[in-house]
C-alpha positions as CSV (number, residue, x, y, z in Angstrom):
1,M,0.0,0.0,0.0
2,L,2.9,2.4,0.8
3,E,3.9,2.6,-2.8
4,K,0.8,4.6,-3.6
5,F,2.0,7.5,-1.5
6,T,4.8,10.1,-1.6
7,F,7.7,10.0,0.7
8,G,6.1,12.4,3.1
9,Q,2.8,10.6,3.2
10,Q,4.7,7.3,3.8
11,I,6.5,8.5,6.8
12,K,3.4,10.0,8.3
13,Y,1.6,6.7,7.8
14,V,4.4,4.6,9.4
15,R,4.7,7.2,12.3
16,T,1.0,7.0,13.0
17,I,0.9,3.2,12.9
18,K,3.8,3.1,15.4
19,R,2.1,5.7,17.6
20,I,5.1,8.1,17.4
21,N,4.2,11.8,17.6
22,Q,5.9,14.5,15.5
23,S,7.9,15.8,18.5
24,E,9.4,12.4,19.1
25,L,10.3,11.8,15.5
26,A,11.7,15.2,14.9
27,K,13.8,15.4,18.1
28,G,17.5,16.0,17.2
29,I,16.8,15.7,13.5
30,C,14.8,18.7,12.5
31,S,12.1,21.1,13.8
32,I,8.5,19.9,14.2
33,S,7.4,22.4,11.6
34,Y,10.0,21.1,9.1
35,L,8.8,17.6,9.7
36,S,5.2,18.7,9.2
37,K,6.2,20.3,5.8
38,I,7.9,17.0,4.8
39,E,4.8,14.9,5.6
40,N,2.5,17.3,3.8
41,G,4.6,17.3,0.6
42,V,5.5,21.0,1.0
43,I,9.3,20.3,0.9
44,Y,11.5,17.3,0.2
45,P,14.2,16.5,2.9
46,S,17.9,16.4,2.3
47,E,19.5,13.0,2.0
48,E,20.9,13.2,5.6
49,I,17.5,14.1,7.2
50,K,15.7,11.5,5.2
51,N,18.0,8.8,6.3
52,L,17.8,9.8,10.0
53,I,14.0,9.8,9.8
54,I,13.9,6.4,8.2
55,K,16.4,5.0,10.8
56,R,14.4,6.4,13.7
57,L,11.2,4.8,12.3
58,G,13.0,1.5,12.1
59,I,12.3,0.9,8.5
60,E,15.8,0.9,6.9
61,D,15.0,-2.2,4.9
62,N,11.6,-0.9,3.8
63,P,10.9,0.1,0.2
64,L,10.3,3.5,1.8
65,N,14.0,4.0,1.4
66,N,13.7,3.6,-2.4
67,E,11.5,6.7,-2.7
68,F,9.7,5.2,-5.7
69,G,11.2,7.6,-8.3
70,E,10.8,10.9,-6.3
71,R,14.6,11.4,-6.2
72,E,14.9,10.8,-10.0
73,I,12.1,13.4,-10.7
74,Q,14.0,15.9,-8.5
75,E,17.2,15.0,-10.4
76,L,15.4,15.7,-13.7
77,Y,14.4,19.1,-12.4
78,N,17.9,19.9,-11.1
79,F,19.4,19.2,-14.5
80,L,16.8,21.5,-16.2
81,L,17.5,24.2,-13.6
82,N,21.2,24.0,-14.4
83,K,20.6,23.9,-18.2
84,D,22.2,20.5,-18.4
85,I,19.9,19.4,-21.3
86,Q,21.8,16.3,-22.2
87,N,21.5,14.7,-18.8
88,A,17.9,16.0,-18.4
89,E,16.9,14.2,-21.6
90,K,18.6,11.0,-20.5
91,V,16.8,11.0,-17.1
92,Y,13.4,12.0,-18.7
93,K,13.6,9.0,-21.0
94,E,14.4,6.7,-18.1
95,L,11.5,8.1,-16.1
96,L,9.0,7.4,-18.9
97,H,9.3,3.6,-18.1
98,K,8.8,4.1,-14.3
99,D,5.6,2.7,-12.7
100,F,4.8,5.7,-10.4
101,S,2.2,6.1,-7.6
102,E,-0.6,8.5,-8.5
103,A,1.0,11.3,-6.4
104,L,4.4,10.9,-8.1
105,K,2.8,10.5,-11.5
106,L,1.3,14.0,-11.0
107,R,4.6,15.4,-9.9
108,F,6.3,14.0,-13.0
109,E,3.7,15.5,-15.2
110,V,4.3,18.9,-13.7
111,I,8.1,18.8,-13.9
112,S,7.8,17.5,-17.5
113,I,6.3,20.8,-18.5
114,F,9.8,22.4,-17.8
115,Y,11.3,19.7,-19.9
116,F,9.0,20.2,-22.9
117,V,9.5,24.0,-22.7
118,E,13.3,23.6,-22.7
119,M,13.1,21.2,-25.6
120,K,10.7,23.6,-27.4
121,H,8.1,20.9,-27.8
122,F,5.2,23.4,-27.3
123,K,2.5,21.6,-29.3
124,E,2.4,18.7,-26.8
125,L,1.8,21.0,-23.8
126,P,-1.8,22.5,-24.0
127,Q,-3.4,19.1,-23.5
128,R,-1.0,18.1,-20.7
129,I,-1.5,21.5,-18.9
130,Q,-5.3,21.2,-19.1
131,S,-5.1,17.7,-17.6
132,I,-3.1,19.0,-14.6
133,F,-5.5,22.0,-14.2
134,S,-8.3,19.4,-13.8
135,K,-6.4,18.1,-10.7
136,E,-5.2,21.5,-9.4
137,A,-7.2,21.2,-6.1
138,Q,-5.2,18.0,-5.4
139,L,-1.8,19.7,-5.7
140,P,0.1,20.4,-2.4
141,S,1.5,23.9,-2.1
142,E,5.0,23.0,-3.2
143,L,3.8,21.2,-6.4
144,R,1.3,24.0,-7.1
145,Y,4.3,26.4,-6.9
146,F,6.2,24.4,-9.6
147,F,3.1,24.1,-11.7
148,Y,2.6,27.9,-11.8
149,K,6.3,28.4,-12.4
150,A,6.2,26.0,-15.3
151,L,3.2,27.8,-16.8
152,G,5.1,31.1,-16.5
153,Y,7.9,29.6,-18.5
154,Y,5.5,28.1,-21.1
155,Y,3.6,31.3,-21.7
156,Y,6.9,33.4,-21.7
157,H,8.3,31.2,-24.5
158,T,5.1,31.2,-26.5
159,Q,5.0,35.0,-26.4
160,K,2.0,35.4,-24.1
161,A,3.5,38.0,-21.7
162,E,0.4,38.7,-19.6
163,K,-0.2,35.1,-18.8
164,S,3.5,34.5,-18.2
165,F,3.6,37.3,-15.7
166,Y,0.4,36.2,-14.0
167,F,1.7,32.7,-13.3
168,F,5.1,33.8,-12.2
169,D,3.4,36.2,-9.9
170,K,1.4,33.4,-8.4
171,S,4.6,31.4,-7.9
172,V,6.2,34.3,-6.1
173,S,3.2,34.6,-3.8
174,L,3.7,30.9,-2.7
175,V,7.5,31.0,-1.8
176,S,6.9,32.0,1.9
177,M,4.9,28.8,2.4
178,F,7.9,26.4,2.2
179,T,11.7,26.3,2.0
180,L,13.4,26.7,-1.4
181,N,17.1,26.6,-2.0
182,N,18.8,29.8,-3.1
183,L,19.4,28.6,-6.7
184,E,15.7,27.9,-7.1
185,L,14.8,31.3,-5.7
186,A,17.2,33.1,-8.0
187,D,15.9,31.3,-11.0
188,L,12.3,32.2,-10.1
189,Y,13.2,35.9,-9.4
190,Y,15.1,36.2,-12.7
191,A,12.2,34.6,-14.7
192,Y,9.7,36.9,-13.0
193,S,11.8,39.9,-13.8
194,L,12.0,38.9,-17.5
195,A,8.2,38.6,-17.6
196,A,7.9,42.0,-15.9
197,A,10.3,43.5,-18.4
198,R,8.2,42.3,-21.4
199,L,5.3,44.2,-19.9
200,K,7.4,47.3,-19.1
201,K,6.8,46.8,-15.4
202,T,10.2,48.3,-14.6
203,A,9.9,48.6,-10.8
204,I,9.1,44.9,-10.4
205,C,11.8,44.0,-12.9
206,L,14.5,46.0,-11.1
207,K,13.5,44.6,-7.7
208,Y,13.5,40.9,-8.5
209,C,16.4,41.0,-11.0
210,Q,18.5,42.7,-8.3
211,S,17.5,40.0,-5.8
212,A,18.4,37.3,-8.3
213,L,21.7,38.9,-9.0
214,E,22.6,39.0,-5.3
215,I,21.9,35.3,-5.0
216,Y,23.9,34.4,-8.1
217,Q,26.8,36.5,-6.8
218,E,26.7,34.5,-3.5
219,L,26.7,31.2,-5.5
220,Y,29.4,32.5,-7.8
221,L,27.4,31.8,-10.9
222,L,29.0,34.4,-13.1
223,K,27.1,33.6,-16.3
224,R,23.8,34.1,-14.6
225,C,25.2,37.3,-13.1
226,V,26.0,38.6,-16.6
227,D,22.4,37.9,-17.7
228,C,21.1,39.9,-14.7
229,H,23.4,42.8,-15.4
230,V,22.2,42.9,-19.0
231,L,18.5,42.9,-17.9
232,L,19.2,45.6,-15.4
233,G,20.9,47.7,-18.1
234,I,17.9,47.3,-20.4
235,T,15.5,48.3,-17.6
236,H,17.5,51.3,-16.5
237,R,17.7,52.5,-20.1
238,R,13.9,52.2,-20.3
239,N,13.7,54.4,-17.2
240,N,16.1,56.9,-18.9
241,N,18.7,56.2,-16.2
242,I,21.4,56.1,-18.9
243,E,24.4,56.4,-16.5
244,E,23.2,53.4,-14.5
245,A,22.4,51.5,-17.7
246,I,25.9,52.0,-19.0
247,S,27.4,50.9,-15.6
248,Q,25.4,47.7,-15.7
249,Y,26.4,47.0,-19.3
250,K,30.1,47.6,-18.6
251,T,30.0,45.3,-15.6
252,A,28.3,42.6,-17.8
253,L,30.9,43.1,-20.5
254,D,33.8,42.7,-18.0
255,L,32.3,39.6,-16.5
256,A,31.4,38.1,-19.9
257,A,35.1,38.6,-21.0
258,Q,36.4,36.9,-17.9
259,I,34.3,33.8,-18.3
260,H,34.3,33.7,-22.2
261,Y,30.6,34.1,-22.4
262,K,30.7,34.6,-26.2
263,D,27.0,34.2,-26.9
264,I,26.1,37.5,-25.3
265,F,29.3,39.5,-25.7
266,L,28.3,41.2,-29.0
267,T,24.8,42.0,-27.8
268,I,26.3,43.8,-24.8
269,Q,28.7,45.7,-26.9
270,H,26.0,46.8,-29.3
271,N,23.7,48.0,-26.5
272,L,26.6,49.9,-24.9
273,G,27.5,51.5,-28.2
274,Y,23.9,52.6,-28.6
275,L,23.9,54.3,-25.2
276,Y,27.2,56.0,-25.8
277,G,25.5,57.5,-28.9
278,V,22.5,58.6,-26.9
279,I,24.7,60.6,-24.4
280,G,26.8,62.1,-27.1
281,E,30.0,60.0,-26.6
282,I,30.0,59.4,-30.3
283,D,33.7,58.4,-30.6
284,K,33.2,55.6,-28.0
285,A,30.1,54.4,-29.9
286,I,31.9,54.3,-33.2
287,E,34.8,52.5,-31.7
288,L,32.6,49.8,-30.2
289,F,30.6,49.3,-33.4
290,Y,33.8,48.9,-35.4
291,V,35.0,46.3,-32.8
292,I,31.8,44.3,-33.5
293,L,32.3,44.6,-37.3
294,N,35.8,43.3,-37.0
295,K,34.3,40.0,-35.7
296,V,32.4,39.5,-38.9
297,D,32.8,35.7,-38.8
298,Q,30.9,35.7,-35.5
299,L,28.0,37.8,-36.7
300,T,24.6,36.6,-37.8
301,P,23.3,38.4,-40.9
302,Y,20.9,40.4,-38.7
303,V,23.5,41.6,-36.2
304,H,25.8,42.4,-39.2
305,V,23.2,44.6,-40.8
306,Q,22.1,46.2,-37.5
307,T,25.6,47.1,-36.6
308,I,26.3,48.7,-39.9
309,L,23.1,50.8,-39.6
310,S,24.1,51.8,-36.1
311,L,27.5,52.8,-37.3
312,V,26.0,54.9,-40.1
313,R,24.0,56.8,-37.6
314,E,27.0,57.7,-35.5
315,L,29.2,58.6,-38.4
316,H,26.4,60.9,-39.7
317,K,26.5,62.7,-36.4
318,K,30.2,63.2,-36.9
319,D,29.5,64.5,-40.4
320,N,31.7,61.7,-41.7
321,K,29.7,61.5,-44.9
322,K,32.2,59.5,-47.0
323,E,32.6,56.7,-44.6
324,A,28.9,56.6,-43.7
325,F,28.0,56.5,-47.5
326,Q,30.3,53.5,-48.0
327,L,28.7,51.6,-45.2
328,V,25.2,52.3,-46.5
329,Q,26.3,50.7,-49.8
330,K,27.6,47.7,-47.8
331,G,24.2,47.6,-46.1
332,F,22.4,47.4,-49.4
333,E,24.7,44.6,-50.6
334,L,24.0,42.6,-47.4
335,L,20.2,43.0,-47.9
336,V,20.6,41.6,-51.5
337,K,22.3,38.5,-50.0
338,H,19.7,38.3,-47.2
339,P,16.4,39.4,-48.6
340,D,14.5,38.2,-45.5
341,L,16.0,41.3,-43.7
342,K,14.9,43.8,-46.4
343,T,11.6,44.6,-44.7
344,Q,13.3,45.5,-41.4
345,F,16.2,47.6,-42.8
346,Y,15.8,48.7,-46.4
347,L,13.9,52.0,-45.8
348,E,16.4,53.2,-43.1
349,F,19.3,52.6,-45.4
350,K,17.4,54.3,-48.2
351,F,16.7,57.3,-45.9
352,Y,20.4,57.6,-45.0
353,N,21.5,57.2,-48.7
354,L,19.3,60.1,-49.7
355,L,20.3,62.1,-46.7
356,L,24.0,61.7,-47.4
357,L,23.4,62.7,-51.0
358,D,21.5,65.8,-49.9
359,K,18.4,64.7,-51.8
360,Y,15.9,66.3,-49.5
361,E,13.1,66.6,-52.0
362,E,13.1,62.8,-52.5
363,L,13.3,62.3,-48.7
364,Q,10.3,64.4,-48.2
365,K,8.3,62.4,-50.7
366,I,9.0,59.1,-49.1
367,M,9.0,60.2,-45.5
368,F,5.2,59.9,-44.8
369,S,4.4,57.6,-47.6
370,Q,6.9,54.9,-46.8
371,V,9.3,55.6,-43.9
372,V,6.8,56.6,-41.2
373,P,4.3,53.8,-41.8
374,A,7.1,51.2,-41.8
375,L,8.9,52.4,-38.7
376,E,5.7,53.0,-36.8
377,K,4.7,49.4,-37.5
378,D,8.1,48.2,-36.0
379,K,7.7,50.8,-33.2
380,K,11.0,52.5,-34.1
381,Y,9.8,55.8,-32.7
382,F,13.2,57.0,-31.5
383,S,14.6,56.6,-35.1
384,L,11.6,58.4,-36.5
385,S,12.2,61.3,-34.1
386,N,15.7,61.6,-35.3
387,Y,14.8,61.4,-39.0
388,C,12.2,64.2,-38.6
389,L,14.8,66.2,-36.7
390,F,17.3,65.9,-39.6
391,L,14.7,67.2,-42.0
392,G,13.7,70.0,-39.6
393,D,17.3,71.1,-39.2
394,H,17.7,71.2,-43.0
395,Y,14.6,73.3,-43.7
396,Y,15.4,75.7,-40.8
397,A,19.0,76.2,-42.2
398,N,17.5,77.0,-45.6
399,G,14.9,79.5,-44.3
400,K,11.9,77.2,-44.8
401,Y,10.5,77.8,-41.3
402,K,7.1,76.4,-41.9
403,N,8.4,73.0,-43.1
404,A,11.0,73.1,-40.3
405,A,8.3,73.7,-37.7
406,K,6.3,70.8,-39.0
407,Y,9.2,68.3,-38.8
408,F,10.3,69.6,-35.4
409,S,6.7,69.0,-34.1
410,F,6.7,65.4,-35.5
411,S,10.1,64.8,-34.0
412,R,8.9,65.8,-30.5
413,E,5.7,63.7,-31.0
414,F,7.7,60.6,-31.9
415,L,10.1,61.1,-29.1
416,N,7.3,61.3,-26.6
417,I,5.8,58.1,-27.9
418,S,9.3,56.5,-27.7
419,N,9.6,57.4,-24.1
420,L,6.2,55.9,-23.4
421,T,6.9,52.6,-25.2
422,K,10.4,51.9,-24.0
């Protein structure tokens, strides 16, 4: 009969049969409240505490010591938490052949959601999730926490930001009900801050990302620290706290260099270059963008084109028309090679091409018929603000004040929208 129950339910059953109260069983091993949480499935004990409990109950040769797959399920989750996909896949396949109790079968179903999300097998999840929802009332607090967290990940990776934030928020609301290790807490807080960032909830993002960072620093998980610094940089930029954003990016860049975190290195450099341009440190921005371009063998087509466009912007600010024009032509060449990127970049390169050739009449013709609709669709309001400003400056310098006033007005309007949508 014991095989139908979880470890916690099993020890409670044996303790009751042997007429041992919680105080007697817990004495010298753990607190009574901790034992109660074990029995109620709120937490799973460490190996040391588990063995001491089993010994005191006098059941060392009992199948209770085998845990009926509970330890393997925890191992699967730990591999997923540490992004060890190879071992996670191996353990998952082994667990598929286990004959679980009903309670452990439900636990395996919940933890499997994390596995399917990590493997990007999203089509298989809606039916599984609905099945667990039908048993939601049966879930102990700890398993409900993992279910909600799994749903947060699922909806985050399927681009449903509101639902993702909702379930991560429910997970966070449960953490005070049981004991979680620091790595688990940091993982939750970082995931929660990512979901908050997608919804522009900057205060929540900053609070929980900072909490995650402090834990990762204590655990000396430097790669996770880099991720936190990058997210903090993005969020401070959205709050127009440019100096703090730059500080976070520089810290992220230094750490990434130390641990050879190449996957994110170029992204950090690009974001830092953009911010240097915003605060007027154009030479630093240009230097960083050239550093990126010199690693052309490491660049995806998208990053290559984006970096060239960013460099054109900064060179134009320096009135380095020759170099900027050469890069615009390079941008056109790349768009011919990668036509899938044309929709995203062609009109901006066309704008700069005409701007650098002083063809303002043509610019005015395409501005509201082509450039504005396309960039509004992509929510590139900051770029639109700059482009209108360029035209306003030109018309003002040539004494066409009515046209200048029109473009200055549009520039302010797009800048205001940009600040609202960061």
